[in-house]
N, C-alpha and C positions, 0 to 999 in steps of 0.2 A: 651184929648190927643189921638192921633191916635195909634192904636195897630196893630201889624202884625198878620194876620190870616194865617192859614196853611190848605191846603187841597191836595188831590190827583186827578189828571186828567188823563184819559186814552186817549192817542193820538198816532196814527201811530203805534199801536201794543205794546206800552210800557205805563207804569204808571209813570207819572212825578209828583214829589212833588213840590208844588207851594207855595210861600210865597207872601202875597199881603197886600196892605193897600191903603186906600183912595178912593175917587170918582172923576170921571172926565175922560178926555182923557187917553187912556191906554198907559203906557210906559212899554215896555218889556225890562227887564234887564238881560243880558246874561253874565254869569261868565266865567272865564278861569281856568287854572291849576295852582296849585292844590286848587281850591276854591270851593265854594258852593253858594247857594242863599245868604248865610250869608255875603258874600263879599259886598253886597249891603245893609246891615242893615241900614246904615246911610242914603243912598239915598232913600230907601223905605219910611222911615218916613218923610224925608225932602221934597220929591216930593209930598207925600200925603198932607202934610201941605200946599203946594203951589197950590193945586187944581188938582192934577193928580191922576190916579189910577196906582200905581206901582205894577208890577207883576214880580217876580223873580223865575224862576224854578231852581231846581237842574237838570242839563242837564243829559241825559242818561249816566249811568255809575257812577254817583256821588250821595252822600248823601242818601236821602230817595227815590230816583227814581230808576227804574229798571236798571239793568246792564246786557244786553245780553252777553252771554258767548263768542260768536264768535267775533274775532277781526275785521272782515270785516263788522260788524254791526255798525261801528262808522265812516262811511264816511261822507263827507259834505252833501251828498244827504239824508242820514238818519237823520242827525241833522236838516237840513233845513225842512224836512218833519215833524219832531217833532214840530218845531216852527210854521209852517203853521197850523198844527193840533191844537196847543194851541191857536192860534188866532181864528180859527173856534170855538173852545170849549168856548172861551170867547165871542163869538158872535161879533167879531170885524172884519170889512172888511180891515181896515188899522190901523196901530198902529205906535207910535214912538218906536225906537229901540235904546238902549244904551248898549254898550258891551265892554268887556275888554279881552285882551289877546286872548286865543283860542276862547272865546266867540265872540270877535271882528272879527276874521276870519270867523267864522260861520255866523255872521251877514252880513259881506260883501257878502258871498255867497247867503244869503237870499235876499239882495238888488240886486244882479246880476240876480238871477233866478226868483225872484218874486217881482219886484219893485212895482207892483200893491198893495202889502200888506203893504208897508212902507211909512209913511208920511215923516219922516226925520230920520236921524241916527246920533248919537254921538258915535264916536269910540275912545276908550282909548287905547293907547300904540301901536296898530298894524294898519298901513296904508294898503290900498289896493295896492298890488304889482302886476305888470303884470306877467303873466305866461311866463316862458322861454320855448319855444317849443323845444329847442335843449338840454335841460338838466333837468333831474328829480331833485327835491329839495334836496333830501338826498345825491345825488351825488355831488351837489354843496357844501353842508355843509361839507361833508367829505374832499373835495378838499381844502376847505378854512381853516378848523379847525382840521381835523384829527378824528380818531375814538373815542376819549374821549370826544368829544363835546356832550353835553347832549342829543340832539335830536338823534344823532347816537347811543348812549348808550341805548336809549329807545327802539331800534328796535327788539332785540332778545327776544321773549316771555319768560318771567320768570326770565331773567337775572338781570334786574334793580330791579324787585320786591325782589329778594333774597338779593340784596345789601341794599335796603331800609329796609327789615326786620332785617338785621343785625345791621343797624344803629338805628332802632326803629322809629316808626311813629312820635312821638313827635319831635325827632331830625331832621327828614326829613322836617317836616312842618316848624319848627323854622328856619331851614337853608334856605329854599326857600323864606319864607315870609319876612325874614330880609335881603335878598341878595341885596346889594347896589353897587356892582362893575359895572361900566358902560362899560362892555365888555363881551366877550363870557363866558358862564358857562360850565365848564368842570366837569365831574364826573369821576375822576380817581379811580379805584378800591382801596378801603382801605383808601381813603383820603376824602371822603365826598364831601363837597362843597369848596374844596381847602385848608382845614385846618383839623387837626386831629378831628375825630368824637367825641372824648371825651372832646373837648374844650367847656366850657360853652358858651351859647348864651345869650347875654343881650338883652332883648326885648326893642324895642323903645317905646316911650310914646304912640303911636297910637295903639299899639298891647298889649292888656292885657293878663294876664294869663287865664282869663275867655274865651277870644277869642280863644286862642290856645287850651284850653280844648275842646271847641266846635268842632273845626276842627279835633282834635285827636280822639274824640269820634266817629265821622262819618267816618273818614278814617280807623280807626281800625276795624269798623264793615263792611265797604264796600270794603276796600283795594284800592290800587292805579291803578289796572289794567284797569278799565274802562276809567279813565282819560288818561292813557298812550296809550291806544288804539287809541286815536285821533292822536297821533304822528305816530303810526304804519300805518296809512292810508294816510300819506302825499303824497307818490308817487301814491297811488291809486287815490287820489283826483286830482292829476296832470293829470292822464290818463282820468278821468271822465270829466274834464273841457276842454278838447281839443276842443269841439265845440264852446266854448266861448273864444277861444284864441284871445286876443286883444280887447275884448269887454269892453266898458266903463260901469261904475256904474252910473246910472242916477237918483239918489235921492239926496235931499239936505243933506250935511254932515258938521259936525264940528268934528275936530280932536284934541285930547288933549293928550299930552305925557309929561312924566317927564323928566327933564333935565338929570337925571342919569339913565334912563331906558336902559336896555341892548339891547332892540330892536332898539332904537333910535341910538345906537352906532354900529350897524351892518354895515359892509362896504357898502357904497353907499346910505344908508337909508336917512341920513340927506340931502344929495344933491337931492335925489329923492323928498323928502317932500318939500324942500324950493326952488328948482330951476326949477319948472314947470312940472316935471314928474308926480307928484301926481295929480295936477290939470288937466292934460291931460287925465288921466285915470278916474278921477272923476270930470267931468266938473261942477257939482253943489256944489263943495267943497267951502264952504263959509268962513271958518275960521280955522286957525291952532294956537293952544295955546301950548307953551312950559312952563311947571310949574317949576320954579327955585327951585333947592335943593331937588326935589322929584325924587324917583326912580320908580320902576315898578308898585307897588301897590297903585297908586295915589288915587284911590277911597276910600281906607282905610287910607292912610297916611295923606291926606288933604281932609277929607270928606266934610266939609262945602264949601270949595272953588270948589270942584268938582261938588257938587250939584248945586251951583250957576251958574257955567258954563253951566251945562245941562239946567237948567231952562231958562237962558238968551237966549239960542238957540231955545228950543222947544216952548217958549212963542210967538215966531214970527209967529207961524203957526196956 
């Protein structure tokens, strides 16, 4: 039986903790918020058993990786630099990339900026959306949803951290990981995730107490600031990506999303995915899969199905 090994790799000026298993073509697994390498625990072993070498880092700011203090050290260019450095450290010229949530956005930037390093990509939850040259992303979210929208609430340094501290790390993680409302997430002060913070959370069958304990242990030690700093660079990323305005992503791609995913239900996203816009921006998009009855954390909620979808695509290359 394959086991997961752990080590630390120094890349791009930071130490990244990496979990890995298997031998064969490298698959780089990139997590989102508020996640860790652990979000890929099922896929690491599943892909290793299928003949791949699965490598899942804790991104900068997370888990056992370094967390630079400066908020502006979490731009897309910093993270893409980490990922390229990790591929260099692994001795891989090109690798498969599988990514979820914020990890998917970082993977899209990797594919845009360094397509020479990516054999093919499987994106979970987040499609590649064209840059709007006339509006910064946070201005658009505030106009659409107001100041209580979670991405807007994340902007003021220390503010959401204080609310999360009041709620407690366990309550925050349980609230996010079990969120299944196919619509915008609001974080109103004193109301947590739309319901009283002292309401008990019933864990779904796919998320055990042991799983939650692992997340809680790591986020209590590291805090949420590193992960939240990715959100605090949204407008900065928009500025940095101006030279690539309108550029296509030209690597082979498979996209998988849960039917109940909050991203899938953002205004205009379904039409963009299914009516030609996505394919126009990603001309080598080969397949779109909508997993019925599944919410945002599909790689944990339906791990075997997700691993099979990944394998079916990557085995073509």
